[in-house]
VEXMI-66101 format. One record per atom (N, C-alpha, C): residue in three letters; atom name; x, y, z. Coordinates in nm, 2 decimals. Each point is the difference from the previous one (the first is absolute). Example, Ala and Ser with C-alpha at 12.3 -4.5 7.8 and 13.67 -1.06 7.14 Angstrom:
BEGIN
+-----+------+--------+--------+--------+
! res ! atom !     xx !     yy !     zz !
+-----+------+--------+--------+--------+
! ala !    N !   1.32 !  -0.57 !   0.78 !
! ala !   CA !  -0.09 !   0.12 !   0.00 !
! ala !    C !   0.09 !   0.12 !   0.00 !
! ser !    N !  -0.04 !   0.11 !  -0.07 !
! ser !   CA !   0.09 !   0.11 !   0.00 !
! ser !    C !  -0.08 !   0.11 !   0.08 !
+-----+------+--------+--------+--------+
END
This chain:
BEGIN
+-----+------+--------+--------+--------+
! res ! atom !     xx !     yy !     zz !
+-----+------+--------+--------+--------+
! unk !    N !  -4.75 !   0.08 !  19.32 !
! unk !   CA !   0.03 !  -0.13 !   0.06 !
! unk !    C !   0.11 !   0.05 !   0.11 !
! unk !    N !   0.00 !  -0.10 !   0.11 !
! unk !   CA !   0.08 !   0.01 !   0.10 !
! unk !    C !   0.05 !  -0.14 !   0.01 !
! unk !    N !   0.13 !   0.00 !   0.02 !
! unk !   CA !   0.08 !  -0.13 !   0.03 !
! unk !    C !   0.04 !   0.00 !   0.14 !
! unk !    N !   0.04 !  -0.12 !   0.06 !
! unk !   CA !   0.02 !  -0.03 !   0.13 !
! unk !    C !   0.07 !  -0.11 !  -0.01 !
! unk !    N !   0.14 !   0.01 !   0.04 !
! unk !   CA !   0.10 !  -0.12 !   0.02 !
! unk !    C !   0.04 !  -0.03 !   0.12 !
! unk !    N !  -0.03 !  -0.12 !   0.07 !
! unk !   CA !   0.05 !  -0.02 !   0.14 !
! unk !    C !   0.13 !  -0.05 !   0.00 !
! unk !    N !   0.07 !   0.01 !   0.09 !
! unk !   CA !   0.13 !  -0.09 !   0.05 !
! unk !    C !   0.03 !   0.01 !   0.12 !
! unk !    N !   0.10 !  -0.08 !   0.04 !
! unk !   CA !   0.02 !   0.01 !   0.15 !
! unk !    C !  -0.03 !  -0.15 !   0.09 !
! unk !    N !  -0.10 !  -0.07 !  -0.06 !
! unk !   CA !  -0.03 !  -0.13 !   0.06 !
! unk !    C !   0.11 !  -0.08 !   0.01 !
! unk !    N !  -0.03 !  -0.10 !   0.07 !
! unk !   CA !   0.10 !  -0.14 !   0.03 !
! unk !    C !  -0.04 !  -0.06 !   0.10 !
! unk !    N !   0.11 !  -0.08 !   0.06 !
! unk !   CA !  -0.02 !  -0.08 !   0.15 !
! unk !    C !   0.06 !   0.05 !   0.09 !
! unk !    N !  -0.06 !   0.00 !   0.11 !
! unk !   CA !   0.06 !   0.07 !   0.13 !
! unk !    C !  -0.06 !  -0.10 !   0.12 !
! unk !    N !   0.12 !   0.03 !   0.08 !
! unk !   CA !  -0.06 !  -0.07 !   0.15 !
! unk !    C !  -0.11 !   0.04 !   0.06 !
! unk !    N !  -0.07 !  -0.05 !   0.08 !
! unk !   CA !  -0.09 !   0.05 !   0.12 !
! unk !    C !   0.07 !   0.11 !   0.08 !
! unk !    N !  -0.05 !   0.13 !   0.03 !
! unk !   CA !   0.06 !   0.10 !   0.06 !
! unk !    C !   0.09 !   0.09 !  -0.11 !
! unk !    N !   0.02 !  -0.05 !  -0.11 !
! unk !   CA !   0.08 !   0.10 !  -0.08 !
! unk !    C !  -0.06 !   0.10 !  -0.05 !
! unk !    N !   0.06 !   0.06 !  -0.11 !
! unk !   CA !  -0.07 !   0.15 !  -0.04 !
! unk !    C !   0.04 !  -0.02 !  -0.18 !
! unk !    N !  -0.10 !   0.06 !  -0.07 !
! unk !   CA !   0.03 !   0.02 !  -0.14 !
! unk !    C !  -0.07 !   0.11 !  -0.04 !
! unk !    N !   0.06 !   0.08 !  -0.12 !
! unk !   CA !  -0.08 !   0.11 !  -0.05 !
! unk !    C !  -0.01 !  -0.02 !  -0.15 !
! unk !    N !  -0.14 !   0.01 !  -0.01 !
! unk !   CA !  -0.07 !   0.00 !  -0.14 !
! unk !    C !   0.02 !   0.12 !  -0.10 !
! unk !    N !   0.00 !  -0.02 !  -0.11 !
! unk !   CA !   0.01 !   0.16 !  -0.06 !
! unk !    C !  -0.10 !  -0.03 !  -0.12 !
! unk !    N !  -0.07 !   0.11 !  -0.05 !
! unk !   CA !  -0.10 !  -0.01 !  -0.11 !
! unk !    C !   0.05 !   0.12 !  -0.09 !
! unk !    N !   0.03 !  -0.01 !  -0.10 !
! unk !   CA !   0.06 !   0.11 !  -0.10 !
! unk !    C !  -0.14 !   0.04 !  -0.07 !
! unk !    N !  -0.02 !   0.13 !  -0.02 !
! unk !   CA !  -0.14 !   0.04 !  -0.03 !
! unk !    C !   0.06 !   0.09 !  -0.15 !
! unk !    N !  -0.07 !  -0.04 !  -0.09 !
! unk !   CA !   0.02 !   0.08 !  -0.15 !
! unk !    C !  -0.14 !   0.00 !  -0.04 !
! unk !    N !   0.00 !   0.12 !  -0.13 !
! unk !   CA !  -0.10 !   0.02 !  -0.09 !
! unk !    C !  -0.08 !   0.14 !   0.05 !
! unk !    N !  -0.13 !   0.00 !  -0.03 !
! unk !   CA !  -0.07 !   0.09 !   0.01 !
! unk !    C !  -0.08 !   0.01 !   0.16 !
! unk !    N !   0.10 !   0.06 !   0.09 !
! unk !   CA !  -0.04 !   0.01 !   0.14 !
! unk !    C !  -0.05 !   0.15 !   0.01 !
! unk !    N !  -0.07 !   0.03 !   0.09 !
! unk !   CA !  -0.05 !   0.13 !   0.02 !
! unk !    C !   0.04 !   0.06 !   0.14 !
! unk !    N !  -0.02 !   0.12 !   0.04 !
! unk !   CA !   0.04 !   0.02 !   0.17 !
! unk !    C !  -0.06 !  -0.05 !   0.10 !
! unk !    N !  -0.14 !  -0.02 !  -0.04 !
! unk !   CA !  -0.10 !  -0.06 !   0.08 !
! unk !    C !   0.03 !  -0.17 !  -0.01 !
! unk !    N !   0.01 !  -0.08 !   0.08 !
! unk !   CA !   0.02 !  -0.12 !   0.00 !
! unk !    C !  -0.03 !  -0.08 !   0.14 !
! unk !    N !  -0.01 !  -0.15 !  -0.02 !
! unk !   CA !   0.02 !  -0.09 !   0.11 !
! unk !    C !   0.08 !  -0.10 !  -0.04 !
! unk !    N !   0.09 !  -0.04 !   0.08 !
! unk !   CA !   0.11 !  -0.11 !  -0.02 !
! unk !    C !  -0.03 !  -0.10 !   0.09 !
! unk !    N !  -0.02 !  -0.12 !  -0.03 !
! unk !   CA !  -0.02 !  -0.10 !   0.13 !
! unk !    C !   0.08 !  -0.13 !  -0.03 !
! unk !    N !  -0.02 !  -0.05 !   0.11 !
! unk !   CA !   0.06 !  -0.16 !  -0.03 !
! unk !    C !  -0.09 !  -0.14 !   0.07 !
! unk !    N !  -0.02 !  -0.06 !  -0.09 !
! unk !   CA !  -0.07 !  -0.12 !   0.03 !
! unk !    C !   0.08 !  -0.13 !   0.01 !
! unk !    N !  -0.06 !  -0.11 !   0.07 !
! unk !   CA !   0.08 !  -0.12 !  -0.01 !
! unk !    C !  -0.11 !  -0.11 !  -0.02 !
! unk !    N !   0.07 !  -0.13 !  -0.06 !
! unk !   CA !  -0.11 !  -0.10 !   0.00 !
! unk !    C !   0.09 !  -0.12 !   0.03 !
! unk !    N !  -0.05 !  -0.07 !   0.11 !
! unk !   CA !   0.06 !  -0.10 !   0.07 !
! unk !    C !  -0.06 !  -0.14 !  -0.09 !
! unk !    N !   0.07 !  -0.11 !  -0.03 !
! unk !   CA !  -0.04 !  -0.11 !  -0.04 !
! unk !    C !  -0.13 !  -0.08 !   0.03 !
! unk !    N !  -0.11 !   0.01 !  -0.08 !
! unk !   CA !  -0.11 !  -0.05 !   0.04 !
! unk !    C !  -0.12 !   0.10 !   0.06 !
! unk !    N !   0.04 !   0.13 !   0.01 !
! unk !   CA !  -0.05 !   0.11 !   0.05 !
! unk !    C !  -0.04 !   0.12 !  -0.08 !
! unk !    N !  -0.10 !   0.07 !   0.04 !
! unk !   CA !  -0.03 !   0.15 !  -0.08 !
! unk !    C !   0.12 !   0.10 !   0.00 !
! unk !    N !   0.00 !   0.08 !  -0.10 !
! unk !   CA !   0.09 !   0.10 !   0.02 !
! unk !    C !  -0.04 !   0.11 !   0.08 !
! unk !    N !   0.09 !   0.06 !   0.11 !
! unk !   CA !  -0.04 !   0.05 !   0.10 !
! unk !    C !   0.08 !   0.16 !   0.00 !
! unk !    N !  -0.05 !   0.10 !   0.07 !
! unk !   CA !   0.04 !   0.13 !  -0.02 !
! unk !    C !   0.13 !  -0.02 !   0.13 !
! unk !    N !   0.11 !   0.07 !  -0.03 !
! unk !   CA !   0.10 !   0.00 !   0.08 !
! unk !    C !   0.03 !   0.15 !   0.07 !
! unk !    N !   0.01 !   0.09 !  -0.13 !
! unk !   CA !   0.02 !   0.14 !   0.04 !
! unk !    C !  -0.01 !   0.08 !  -0.12 !
! unk !    N !  -0.01 !   0.15 !   0.04 !
! unk !   CA !  -0.03 !   0.08 !  -0.08 !
! unk !    C !   0.06 !   0.15 !   0.03 !
! unk !    N !   0.01 !   0.07 !  -0.13 !
! unk !   CA !   0.07 !   0.15 !   0.05 !
! unk !    C !  -0.07 !   0.07 !  -0.11 !
! unk !    N !  -0.06 !   0.11 !   0.06 !
! unk !   CA !  -0.07 !   0.10 !  -0.09 !
! unk !    C !   0.04 !   0.12 !  -0.02 !
! unk !    N !  -0.01 !   0.08 !  -0.12 !
! unk !   CA !   0.06 !   0.13 !  -0.02 !
! unk !    C !  -0.07 !   0.10 !   0.07 !
! unk !    N !   0.06 !   0.10 !   0.00 !
! unk !   CA !  -0.02 !   0.15 !   0.08 !
! unk !    C !  -0.01 !  -0.03 !   0.12 !
! unk !    N !   0.12 !  -0.02 !   0.04 !
! unk !   CA !   0.00 !   0.00 !   0.17 !
! unk !    C !   0.08 !  -0.14 !   0.04 !
! unk !    N !   0.01 !  -0.07 !  -0.12 !
! unk !   CA !   0.09 !  -0.15 !  -0.01 !
! unk !    C !  -0.06 !  -0.10 !   0.13 !
! unk !    N !  -0.14 !   0.03 !   0.04 !
! unk !   CA !  -0.05 !  -0.08 !   0.11 !
! unk !    C !   0.00 !  -0.15 !  -0.03 !
! unk !    N !   0.05 !  -0.08 !   0.11 !
! unk !   CA !   0.02 !  -0.13 !   0.00 !
! unk !    C !  -0.10 !  -0.13 !   0.07 !
! unk !    N !  -0.04 !  -0.09 !  -0.05 !
! unk !   CA !  -0.08 !  -0.09 !   0.06 !
! unk !    C !   0.03 !  -0.14 !  -0.02 !
! unk !    N !  -0.03 !  -0.08 !   0.13 !
! unk !   CA !   0.05 !  -0.13 !   0.02 !
! unk !    C !  -0.11 !  -0.10 !   0.02 !
! unk !    N !   0.03 !  -0.12 !  -0.05 !
! unk !   CA !  -0.09 !  -0.11 !   0.06 !
! unk !    C !   0.04 !  -0.01 !   0.13 !
! unk !    N !  -0.08 !  -0.07 !   0.10 !
! unk !   CA !   0.01 !   0.00 !   0.14 !
! unk !    C !   0.12 !  -0.12 !   0.02 !
! unk !    N !   0.00 !  -0.10 !  -0.10 !
! unk !   CA !   0.09 !  -0.11 !   0.01 !
! unk !    C !   0.13 !   0.05 !  -0.02 !
! unk !    N !   0.04 !   0.11 !  -0.06 !
! unk !   CA !   0.14 !   0.05 !  -0.03 !
! unk !    C !   0.02 !   0.11 !   0.07 !
! unk !    N !  -0.07 !   0.08 !   0.08 !
! unk !   CA !   0.01 !   0.15 !   0.07 !
! unk !    C !   0.12 !  -0.05 !   0.08 !
! unk !    N !   0.09 !   0.10 !  -0.01 !
! unk !   CA !   0.10 !   0.01 !   0.12 !
! unk !    C !   0.13 !  -0.09 !  -0.07 !
! unk !    N !  -0.02 !  -0.08 !  -0.10 !
! unk !   CA !   0.10 !  -0.07 !  -0.04 !
! unk !    C !   0.05 !   0.04 !  -0.15 !
! unk !    N !  -0.11 !   0.03 !  -0.08 !
! unk !   CA !   0.02 !   0.06 !  -0.14 !
! unk !    C !  -0.02 !   0.16 !  -0.01 !
! unk !    N !   0.09 !   0.04 !  -0.09 !
! unk !   CA !   0.00 !   0.16 !  -0.03 !
! unk !    C !  -0.02 !   0.02 !  -0.16 !
! unk !    N !  -0.09 !   0.07 !  -0.05 !
! unk !   CA !  -0.01 !   0.05 !  -0.14 !
! unk !    C !   0.05 !   0.11 !   0.00 !
! unk !    N !   0.09 !   0.03 !  -0.12 !
! unk !   CA !   0.05 !   0.15 !   0.00 !
! unk !    C !   0.00 !  -0.01 !  -0.15 !
! unk !    N !   0.01 !   0.16 !  -0.05 !
! unk !   CA !   0.02 !   0.01 !  -0.14 !
! unk !    C !   0.12 !   0.12 !  -0.03 !
! unk !    N !   0.08 !  -0.02 !  -0.10 !
! unk !   CA !   0.09 !   0.07 !  -0.05 !
! unk !    C !  -0.03 !   0.06 !  -0.13 !
! unk !    N !  -0.05 !   0.14 !   0.00 !
! unk !   CA !  -0.06 !   0.06 !  -0.10 !
! unk !    C !   0.11 !   0.03 !  -0.11 !
! unk !    N !   0.15 !   0.01 !   0.02 !
! unk !   CA !   0.10 !   0.03 !  -0.08 !
! unk !    C !   0.03 !  -0.14 !  -0.08 !
! unk !    N !  -0.03 !  -0.09 !   0.05 !
! unk !   CA !   0.03 !  -0.15 !  -0.07 !
! unk !    C !  -0.14 !  -0.06 !  -0.04 !
! unk !    N !  -0.11 !   0.09 !   0.02 !
! unk !   CA !  -0.13 !  -0.07 !  -0.03 !
! unk !    C !  -0.03 !  -0.16 !   0.03 !
! unk !    N !   0.02 !  -0.02 !   0.15 !
! unk !   CA !   0.02 !  -0.14 !   0.03 !
! unk !    C !  -0.06 !   0.03 !   0.14 !
! unk !    N !  -0.06 !  -0.13 !   0.02 !
! unk !   CA !  -0.08 !  -0.02 !   0.13 !
! unk !    C !   0.07 !  -0.11 !   0.09 !
! unk !    N !   0.02 !   0.01 !   0.12 !
! unk !   CA !   0.08 !  -0.12 !   0.08 !
! unk !    C !  -0.11 !  -0.06 !   0.09 !
! unk !    N !   0.06 !  -0.13 !   0.03 !
! unk !   CA !  -0.07 !  -0.07 !   0.14 !
! unk !    C !   0.11 !  -0.04 !   0.06 !
! unk !    N !   0.01 !   0.04 !   0.11 !
! unk !   CA !   0.11 !  -0.06 !   0.09 !
! unk !    C !  -0.07 !  -0.05 !   0.11 !
! unk !    N !   0.05 !  -0.14 !  -0.02 !
! unk !   CA !  -0.05 !  -0.10 !   0.11 !
! unk !    C !   0.10 !  -0.07 !   0.10 !
! unk !    N !  -0.04 !  -0.01 !   0.11 !
! unk !   CA !   0.08 !  -0.01 !   0.13 !
! unk !    C !  -0.08 !  -0.11 !   0.07 !
! unk !    N !   0.08 !  -0.09 !   0.11 !
! unk !   CA !  -0.04 !  -0.09 !   0.07 !
! unk !    C !  -0.13 !  -0.09 !  -0.09 !
! unk !    N !   0.05 !  -0.05 !  -0.09 !
! unk !   CA !  -0.07 !  -0.07 !  -0.11 !
! unk !    C !  -0.03 !  -0.13 !   0.08 !
! unk !    N !  -0.12 !  -0.07 !  -0.04 !
! unk !   CA !  -0.06 !  -0.08 !   0.07 !
! unk !    C !  -0.02 !  -0.12 !  -0.14 !
! unk !    N !   0.00 !  -0.13 !   0.05 !
! unk !   CA !  -0.05 !  -0.08 !  -0.13 !
! unk !    C !  -0.16 !   0.01 !  -0.07 !
! unk !    N !  -0.05 !   0.06 !   0.11 !
! unk !   CA !  -0.14 !   0.04 !  -0.07 !
! unk !    C !   0.00 !   0.14 !  -0.12 !
! unk !    N !   0.12 !   0.05 !   0.01 !
! unk !   CA !   0.02 !   0.09 !  -0.09 !
! unk !    C !   0.03 !  -0.03 !  -0.11 !
! unk !    N !   0.05 !  -0.14 !  -0.04 !
! unk !   CA !   0.01 !  -0.05 !  -0.13 !
! unk !    C !  -0.12 !  -0.01 !  -0.11 !
! unk !    N !   0.05 !   0.10 !  -0.11 !
! unk !   CA !  -0.10 !   0.03 !  -0.10 !
! unk !    C !   0.03 !   0.05 !  -0.12 !
! unk !    N !  -0.04 !  -0.02 !  -0.10 !
! unk !   CA !   0.04 !   0.12 !  -0.12 !
! unk !    C !  -0.07 !   0.15 !   0.05 !
! unk !    N !   0.10 !   0.08 !  -0.03 !
! unk !   CA !  -0.03 !   0.13 !   0.04 !
! unk !    C !  -0.02 !   0.08 !  -0.13 !
! unk !    N !  -0.12 !   0.07 !  -0.01 !
! unk !   CA !  -0.02 !   0.09 !  -0.13 !
! unk !    C !  -0.01 !   0.14 !   0.04 !
! unk !    N !   0.06 !   0.07 !  -0.09 !
! unk !   CA !  -0.01 !   0.13 !   0.00 !
! unk !    C !  -0.12 !   0.06 !  -0.09 !
! unk !    N !  -0.07 !   0.12 !   0.07 !
! unk !   CA !  -0.13 !   0.02 !  -0.07 !
! unk !    C !  -0.01 !   0.17 !  -0.02 !
! unk !    N !  -0.05 !   0.03 !  -0.09 !
! unk !   CA !   0.01 !   0.17 !  -0.02 !
! unk !    C !  -0.14 !   0.05 !  -0.06 !
! unk !    N !  -0.07 !   0.10 !   0.04 !
! unk !   CA !  -0.10 !   0.08 !  -0.03 !
! unk !    C !   0.04 !   0.13 !  -0.01 !
! unk !    N !  -0.06 !   0.07 !  -0.14 !
! unk !   CA !   0.04 !   0.15 !  -0.01 !
! unk !    C !  -0.12 !   0.07 !   0.06 !
! unk !    N !  -0.04 !  -0.03 !   0.14 !
! unk !   CA !  -0.08 !   0.08 !   0.07 !
! unk !    C !   0.03 !  -0.03 !   0.15 !
! unk !    N !  -0.05 !   0.10 !   0.07 !
! unk !   CA !   0.01 !  -0.01 !   0.17 !
! unk !    C !  -0.13 !  -0.12 !   0.05 !
! unk !    N !   0.06 !  -0.12 !   0.01 !
! unk !   CA !  -0.11 !  -0.09 !   0.03 !
! unk !    C !  -0.06 !   0.05 !   0.14 !
! unk !    N !  -0.13 !   0.02 !   0.03 !
! unk !   CA !  -0.04 !   0.01 !   0.14 !
! unk !    C !   0.04 !  -0.12 !   0.08 !
! unk !    N !  -0.01 !   0.04 !   0.13 !
! unk !   CA !   0.08 !  -0.08 !   0.11 !
! unk !    C !  -0.10 !  -0.14 !   0.02 !
! unk !    N !  -0.13 !   0.01 !  -0.01 !
! unk !   CA !  -0.06 !  -0.11 !   0.00 !
! unk !    C !  -0.01 !  -0.09 !  -0.09 !
! unk !    N !   0.09 !   0.04 !  -0.15 !
! unk !   CA !  -0.02 !  -0.09 !  -0.08 !
! unk !    C !   0.16 !  -0.06 !  -0.05 !
! unk !    N !   0.09 !   0.02 !   0.09 !
! unk !   CA !   0.13 !   0.00 !  -0.03 !
! unk !    C !   0.04 !  -0.18 !  -0.02 !
! unk !    N !  -0.09 !  -0.06 !   0.06 !
! unk !   CA !   0.03 !  -0.14 !   0.02 !
! unk !    C !  -0.05 !  -0.08 !  -0.12 !
! unk !    N !  -0.09 !   0.10 !  -0.10 !
! unk !   CA !  -0.07 !  -0.09 !  -0.09 !
! unk !    C !   0.10 !  -0.02 !  -0.11 !
! unk !    N !   0.00 !  -0.11 !  -0.06 !
! unk !   CA !   0.08 !  -0.01 !  -0.14 !
! unk !    C !  -0.01 !   0.06 !  -0.09 !
! unk !    N !  -0.16 !   0.03 !  -0.04 !
! unk !   CA !  -0.05 !   0.05 !  -0.12 !
! unk !    C !   0.02 !   0.14 !  -0.02 !
! unk !    N !   0.04 !   0.06 !   0.13 !
! unk !   CA !   0.01 !   0.15 !   0.01 !
! unk !    C !   0.12 !   0.04 !  -0.08 !
! unk !    N !   0.11 !  -0.10 !  -0.01 !
! unk !   CA !   0.12 !   0.02 !  -0.06 !
! unk !    C !   0.01 !  -0.03 !  -0.15 !
! unk !    N !   0.05 !   0.09 !  -0.10 !
! unk !   CA !  -0.04 !  -0.05 !  -0.12 !
! unk !    C !   0.12 !  -0.06 !  -0.07 !
! unk !    N !   0.13 !   0.01 !   0.06 !
! unk !   CA !   0.12 !  -0.05 !  -0.06 !
! unk !    C !   0.08 !  -0.06 !   0.12 !
! unk !    N !   0.04 !  -0.14 !  -0.07 !
! unk !   CA !   0.07 !  -0.10 !   0.09 !
! unk !    C !   0.12 !  -0.05 !  -0.05 !
! unk !    N !   0.11 !  -0.03 !   0.09 !
! unk !   CA !   0.11 !  -0.07 !  -0.05 !
! unk !    C !  -0.02 !  -0.14 !   0.00 !
! unk !    N !   0.09 !  -0.06 !  -0.02 !
! unk !   CA !   0.03 !  -0.16 !  -0.05 !
! unk !    C !   0.01 !  -0.08 !   0.14 !
! unk !    N !   0.06 !   0.07 !   0.12 !
! unk !   CA !   0.02 !  -0.05 !   0.10 !
! unk !    C !   0.14 !  -0.06 !   0.01 !
! unk !    N !   0.04 !   0.00 !   0.17 !
! unk !   CA !   0.13 !  -0.07 !   0.03 !
! unk !    C !  -0.04 !  -0.10 !   0.10 !
! unk !    N !   0.07 !  -0.10 !  -0.01 !
! unk !   CA !  -0.01 !  -0.08 !   0.14 !
! unk !    C !   0.07 !   0.01 !   0.11 !
! unk !    N !  -0.06 !  -0.01 !   0.13 !
! unk !   CA !   0.08 !   0.03 !   0.12 !
! unk !    C !  -0.02 !  -0.15 !   0.07 !
! unk !    N !   0.11 !  -0.06 !   0.06 !
! unk !   CA !  -0.03 !  -0.11 !   0.03 !
! unk !    C !   0.07 !   0.01 !   0.15 !
! unk !    N !  -0.06 !  -0.03 !   0.11 !
! unk !   CA !   0.05 !   0.02 !   0.14 !
! unk !    C !   0.01 !  -0.14 !   0.05 !
! unk !    N !   0.12 !  -0.05 !   0.01 !
! unk !   CA !   0.02 !  -0.16 !   0.04 !
! unk !    C !   0.12 !   0.00 !   0.06 !
! unk !    N !   0.00 !  -0.08 !   0.10 !
! unk !   CA !   0.14 !  -0.07 !   0.06 !
! unk !    C !   0.06 !  -0.10 !  -0.09 !
+-----+------+--------+--------+--------+
END
């Protein structure tokens, strides 16, 4: 089993920055996909970003491209989401997701492709 614990959420003003962290533990393999999803009030959970093994390719939703950066620290077994130029529309609960496989590009946005999920961390962008 794999455990994911998110941290770093909070209240930030529009235009501000925040870095989310996700600690990964348990039975992880060298092949993996790590992703961030978010769910705003009254909306479906949506894909934000993902990073895949074997080259650490990164992928982003169009809504966050150029503002958010996903990265992984292998030594700390953690994945991060650096968020800049935050907008009120970014307000949501952010979830870390993991799968012990290199998910194909066309399926990165599909929730059921990920076997493990964290509990989420709240991000609120408001003045």
